[in-house]
C-alpha positions as a Markdown table, in Angstrom:
| # | Residue | x | y | z |
|---|---|---|---|---|
| 1 | Unk | 16.5 | 93.9 | -17.9 |
| 2 | Unk | 15.5 | 90.6 | -15.3 |
| 3 | Unk | 18.8 | 90.2 | -12.5 |
| 4 | Unk | 19.3 | 88.3 | -9.6 |
| 5 | Unk | 22.1 | 88.1 | -7.1 |
| 6 | Unk | 23.6 | 85.2 | -6.1 |
| 7 | Unk | 26.4 | 85.5 | -2.9 |
| 8 | Unk | 28.9 | 83.5 | -2.5 |
| 9 | Unk | 31.8 | 85.1 | 0.2 |
| 10 | Unk | 30.1 | 87.6 | 0.5 |
| 11 | Unk | 29.2 | 88.5 | 3.8 |
| 12 | Unk | 25.0 | 89.6 | 4.4 |
| 13 | Unk | 24.5 | 93.0 | 4.3 |
| 14 | Unk | 23.3 | 94.4 | 8.2 |
| 15 | Unk | 19.4 | 95.0 | 7.9 |
| 16 | Unk | 19.6 | 97.3 | 10.9 |
| 17 | Unk | 16.8 | 95.8 | 12.8 |
| 18 | Unk | 16.2 | 97.5 | 15.7 |
| 19 | Unk | 15.4 | 95.8 | 19.0 |
| 20 | Unk | 12.4 | 96.7 | 20.9 |
| 21 | Unk | 13.1 | 99.3 | 23.8 |
| 22 | Unk | 11.8 | 97.6 | 26.9 |
| 23 | Unk | 11.7 | 98.8 | 30.5 |
| 24 | Unk | 13.7 | 96.9 | 33.0 |
| 25 | Unk | 12.1 | 94.5 | 35.5 |
| 26 | Unk | 8.5 | 95.5 | 33.9 |
| 27 | Unk | 5.2 | 94.2 | 37.1 |
| 28 | Unk | 3.1 | 91.5 | 36.5 |
| 29 | Unk | 0.0 | 92.5 | 34.3 |
| 30 | Unk | -3.0 | 92.3 | 36.5 |
| 31 | Unk | -5.8 | 94.0 | 35.2 |
| 32 | Unk | -8.4 | 90.5 | 33.9 |
| 33 | Unk | -11.4 | 93.0 | 33.2 |
| 34 | Unk | -9.7 | 95.0 | 30.6 |
| 35 | Unk | -10.4 | 91.8 | 29.3 |
| 36 | Unk | -13.6 | 92.8 | 28.3 |
| 37 | Unk | -13.1 | 95.9 | 27.0 |
| 38 | Unk | -13.9 | 97.0 | 23.9 |
| 39 | Unk | -11.2 | 99.2 | 23.5 |
| 40 | Unk | -7.6 | 97.4 | 25.5 |
| 41 | Unk | -5.0 | 99.6 | 25.7 |
| 42 | Unk | -2.3 | 98.2 | 28.2 |
| 43 | Unk | 1.4 | 99.5 | 28.7 |
| 44 | Unk | 4.8 | 98.5 | 30.4 |
| 45 | Unk | 3.5 | 95.2 | 31.8 |
| 46 | Unk | 4.4 | 91.2 | 31.9 |
| 47 | Unk | 1.5 | 89.6 | 30.7 |
| 48 | Unk | 1.4 | 86.2 | 31.0 |
| 49 | Unk | -0.9 | 82.6 | 30.4 |
| 50 | Unk | -3.8 | 84.3 | 29.5 |
| 51 | Unk | -6.7 | 83.6 | 27.5 |
| 52 | Unk | -7.5 | 86.4 | 24.6 |
| 53 | Unk | -9.9 | 83.9 | 21.6 |
| 54 | Unk | -12.6 | 85.0 | 19.9 |
| 55 | Unk | -12.2 | 89.1 | 20.8 |
| 56 | Unk | -13.7 | 91.7 | 18.8 |
| 57 | Unk | -12.2 | 95.1 | 19.8 |
| 58 | Unk | -12.7 | 97.9 | 18.4 |
| 59 | Unk | -9.0 | 98.5 | 19.5 |
| 60 | Unk | -6.3 | 96.9 | 20.3 |
| 61 | Unk | -3.2 | 98.5 | 22.0 |
| 62 | Unk | 0.3 | 96.9 | 23.5 |
| 63 | Unk | 3.4 | 98.8 | 24.0 |
| 64 | Unk | 6.0 | 97.7 | 26.7 |
| 65 | Unk | 4.7 | 94.6 | 26.8 |
| 66 | Unk | 6.4 | 91.1 | 26.8 |
| 67 | Unk | 3.8 | 88.5 | 26.0 |
| 68 | Unk | 4.7 | 84.6 | 27.8 |
| 69 | Unk | 2.1 | 82.1 | 26.5 |
| 70 | Unk | -1.0 | 84.5 | 25.5 |
| 71 | Unk | -3.7 | 82.7 | 23.2 |
| 72 | Unk | -5.2 | 85.1 | 20.7 |
| 73 | Unk | -7.4 | 82.3 | 19.2 |
| 74 | Unk | -10.3 | 83.5 | 16.1 |
| 75 | Unk | -10.3 | 86.7 | 17.5 |
| 76 | Unk | -10.9 | 90.6 | 15.6 |
| 77 | Unk | -7.9 | 92.4 | 16.2 |
| 78 | Unk | -10.0 | 95.9 | 14.7 |
| 79 | Unk | -6.8 | 98.7 | 14.9 |
| 80 | Unk | -4.6 | 97.0 | 16.5 |
| 81 | Unk | -0.7 | 98.3 | 17.2 |
| 82 | Unk | 2.4 | 96.8 | 18.8 |
| 83 | Unk | 5.1 | 99.3 | 20.0 |
| 84 | Unk | 8.3 | 98.0 | 21.5 |
| 85 | Unk | 6.3 | 94.7 | 22.7 |
| 86 | Unk | 7.8 | 90.7 | 22.4 |
| 87 | Unk | 5.2 | 87.3 | 22.4 |
| 88 | Unk | 6.5 | 84.7 | 23.2 |
| 89 | Unk | 5.1 | 81.3 | 22.5 |
| 90 | Unk | 2.3 | 83.3 | 21.8 |
| 91 | Unk | -0.5 | 81.5 | 19.8 |
| 92 | Unk | -3.2 | 84.0 | 16.4 |
| 93 | Unk | -3.7 | 80.5 | 15.2 |
| 94 | Unk | -7.2 | 82.1 | 12.3 |
| 95 | Unk | -7.4 | 85.4 | 14.0 |
| 96 | Unk | -7.7 | 89.1 | 12.2 |
| 97 | Unk | -6.0 | 91.5 | 12.5 |
| 98 | Unk | -6.1 | 94.0 | 9.7 |
| 99 | Unk | -3.9 | 96.9 | 8.7 |
| 100 | Unk | -2.2 | 96.3 | 11.7 |
| 101 | Unk | 1.2 | 98.7 | 12.6 |
| 102 | Unk | 3.5 | 96.6 | 14.8 |
| 103 | Unk | 7.2 | 98.6 | 14.9 |
| 104 | Unk | 10.2 | 96.6 | 17.2 |
| 105 | Unk | 8.1 | 93.2 | 17.3 |
| 106 | Unk | 9.5 | 90.0 | 18.0 |
| 107 | Unk | 6.9 | 86.8 | 17.2 |
| 108 | Unk | 9.9 | 83.8 | 19.2 |
| 109 | Unk | 8.2 | 80.9 | 19.3 |
| 110 | Unk | 4.4 | 81.8 | 17.8 |
| 111 | Unk | 2.4 | 79.8 | 16.5 |
| 112 | Unk | 0.6 | 82.6 | 13.9 |
| 113 | Unk | -1.0 | 79.9 | 12.0 |
| 114 | Unk | -3.8 | 81.8 | 10.0 |
| 115 | Unk | -3.5 | 84.4 | 11.0 |
| 116 | Unk | -4.9 | 86.9 | 8.4 |
| 117 | Unk | -2.7 | 90.8 | 8.5 |
| 118 | Unk | -3.6 | 91.3 | 5.7 |
| 119 | Unk | -2.3 | 95.3 | 5.4 |
| 120 | Unk | 0.5 | 95.6 | 7.7 |
| 121 | Unk | 3.0 | 98.4 | 7.9 |
| 122 | Unk | 5.9 | 96.9 | 10.0 |
| 123 | Unk | 9.5 | 98.4 | 10.8 |
| 124 | Unk | 11.8 | 96.5 | 12.7 |
| 125 | Unk | 9.8 | 93.2 | 12.8 |
| 126 | Unk | 11.2 | 90.0 | 13.8 |
| 127 | Unk | 9.4 | 86.9 | 13.3 |
| 128 | Unk | 11.7 | 83.8 | 15.2 |
| 129 | Unk | 11.1 | 79.9 | 14.8 |
| 130 | Unk | 6.8 | 79.7 | 15.3 |
| 131 | Unk | 4.3 | 78.1 | 12.5 |
| 132 | Unk | 3.4 | 81.1 | 9.9 |
| 133 | Unk | 1.8 | 77.5 | 7.3 |
| 134 | Unk | -1.2 | 79.0 | 5.6 |
| 135 | Unk | -0.5 | 83.0 | 7.0 |
| 136 | Unk | -1.9 | 86.2 | 4.4 |
| 137 | Unk | 0.2 | 89.0 | 5.2 |
| 138 | Unk | -0.7 | 90.4 | 1.9 |
| 139 | Unk | -0.3 | 94.2 | 0.6 |
| 140 | Unk | 2.2 | 94.3 | 4.3 |
| 141 | Unk | 5.1 | 96.2 | 3.6 |
| 142 | Unk | 8.6 | 95.0 | 6.3 |
| 143 | Unk | 11.1 | 98.0 | 6.5 |
| 144 | Unk | 13.9 | 96.7 | 8.4 |
| 145 | Unk | 12.1 | 93.2 | 9.4 |
| 146 | Unk | 13.9 | 89.8 | 9.9 |
| 147 | Unk | 12.2 | 85.5 | 10.1 |
| 148 | Unk | 14.2 | 83.4 | 10.6 |
| 149 | Unk | 13.2 | 79.4 | 11.1 |
| 150 | Unk | 9.7 | 79.3 | 10.4 |
| 151 | Unk | 7.7 | 78.0 | 8.5 |
| 152 | Unk | 5.9 | 80.2 | 5.8 |
| 153 | Unk | 4.1 | 76.5 | 3.6 |
| 154 | Unk | 1.6 | 78.5 | 1.2 |
| 155 | Unk | 1.2 | 81.6 | 3.4 |
| 156 | Unk | 0.7 | 84.6 | 0.9 |
| 157 | Unk | 2.7 | 87.6 | 0.9 |
| 158 | Unk | 1.3 | 88.4 | -2.7 |
| 159 | Unk | 1.6 | 92.7 | -3.2 |
| 160 | Unk | 3.9 | 92.9 | -0.7 |
| 161 | Unk | 7.1 | 95.2 | 0.5 |
| 162 | Unk | 9.8 | 92.9 | 1.2 |
| 163 | Unk | 13.4 | 95.1 | 0.6 |
| 164 | Unk | 16.0 | 94.6 | 2.0 |
| 165 | Unk | 14.2 | 91.7 | 4.6 |
| 166 | Unk | 15.7 | 89.0 | 5.5 |
| 167 | Unk | 14.4 | 85.3 | 4.5 |
| 168 | Unk | 17.0 | 82.8 | 6.1 |
| 169 | Unk | 16.1 | 79.5 | 7.5 |
| 170 | Unk | 12.2 | 79.5 | 6.6 |
| 171 | Unk | 9.8 | 77.5 | 4.6 |
| 172 | Unk | 8.2 | 79.0 | 1.7 |
| 173 | Unk | 6.9 | 75.6 | 0.2 |
| 174 | Unk | 4.0 | 76.8 | -1.4 |
| 175 | Unk | 3.6 | 79.7 | -0.5 |
| 176 | Unk | 2.7 | 83.1 | -2.8 |
| 177 | Unk | 5.0 | 86.3 | -3.7 |
| 178 | Unk | 2.8 | 87.3 | -6.8 |
| 179 | Unk | 3.3 | 91.2 | -7.6 |
| 180 | Unk | 6.2 | 91.5 | -3.6 |
| 181 | Unk | 8.7 | 93.8 | -4.2 |
| 182 | Unk | 11.9 | 91.5 | -3.1 |
| 183 | Unk | 15.2 | 93.6 | -4.2 |
| 184 | Unk | 17.9 | 92.6 | -1.9 |
| 185 | Unk | 15.3 | 90.5 | -0.2 |
| 186 | Unk | 17.6 | 87.5 | 1.6 |
| 187 | Unk | 16.7 | 84.6 | 1.1 |
| 188 | Unk | 19.9 | 82.2 | 1.7 |
| 189 | Unk | 19.2 | 79.2 | 4.1 |
| 190 | Unk | 15.4 | 78.7 | 2.8 |
| 191 | Unk | 12.9 | 76.5 | 1.2 |
| 192 | Unk | 11.8 | 77.8 | -2.3 |
| 193 | Unk | 10.3 | 75.4 | -3.9 |
| 194 | Unk | 7.3 | 75.5 | -5.4 |
| 195 | Unk | 7.4 | 79.7 | -3.7 |
| 196 | Unk | 5.2 | 81.4 | -6.5 |
| 197 | Unk | 6.5 | 84.4 | -8.3 |
| 198 | Unk | 7.6 | 85.9 | -11.7 |
| 199 | Unk | 10.7 | 86.3 | -13.0 |
| 200 | Unk | 10.2 | 90.3 | -12.4 |
| 201 | Unk | 9.5 | 89.7 | -9.3 |
| 202 | Unk | 12.4 | 88.4 | -8.1 |
| 203 | Unk | 14.7 | 91.9 | -9.0 |
| 204 | Unk | 17.3 | 92.3 | -7.1 |
| 205 | Unk | 16.8 | 89.2 | -4.5 |
| 206 | Unk | 19.7 | 88.0 | -2.8 |
| 207 | Unk | 19.9 | 83.9 | -3.5 |
| 208 | Unk | 22.9 | 81.2 | -2.9 |
| 209 | Unk | 23.1 | 78.5 | -6.0 |
| 210 | Unk | 20.6 | 76.4 | -5.0 |
| 211 | Unk | 18.1 | 78.6 | -4.7 |
| 212 | Unk | 19.6 | 80.0 | -8.4 |
| 213 | Unk | 19.2 | 76.9 | -9.9 |
| 214 | Unk | 15.1 | 76.8 | -9.0 |
| 215 | Unk | 14.2 | 80.0 | -10.2 |
| 216 | Unk | 16.5 | 79.9 | -13.2 |
| 217 | Unk | 13.3 | 77.9 | -14.3 |
| 218 | Unk | 11.2 | 81.2 | -14.2 |
| 219 | Unk | 13.2 | 82.4 | -16.4 |
| 220 | Unk | 12.9 | 80.0 | -18.9 |
| 221 | Unk | 16.4 | 79.3 | -18.3 |
| 222 | Unk | 17.5 | 74.9 | -20.0 |
| 223 | Unk | 20.8 | 74.3 | -16.9 |
| 224 | Unk | 22.0 | 71.4 | -18.2 |
């Protein structure tokens, strides 16, 4: 039997997301030649105002790093791995990263417009603010993750695992979630008008009363 949780006074369930474990006093990145390497490995530093646009390395690893205003526009980031990374005002517009792996990563006010990250394996991920319209995350797994204040209009989350995710104050207008696992995914406070899914996918999702009215149409209910 299809069910959906509508909560008013019950406090939100704690997701337990872990922030990036970053070392204090990280030095500035100083090896510009690394950008031309087919295998990019960067650890233990701060990277600011650099351009990785239209690169196609065979593998990319960032670990224990802070990236500020770094651009990856139209890059093909094969083998992308991020661990304990904070990205601030970075640009991934129309970039592609097939099956990326991310652990304890924060995207703060980043541009993810048209970013293609199919089959992503993510744990303890935060995407806060920023524009992720037309992004593609189908077949992704997002464990203990939070999306806060983002524009995900027209985004593609088909067949993704979003169980237990916090989806707060986001715009999911016309986003696609057919086949997504949404049990305990907390949509409260987000715009879900036009979100493409079905009743079975929404089983166990957490919504507010206004969202329940919108999703009721999927159940064939007539509210009078």
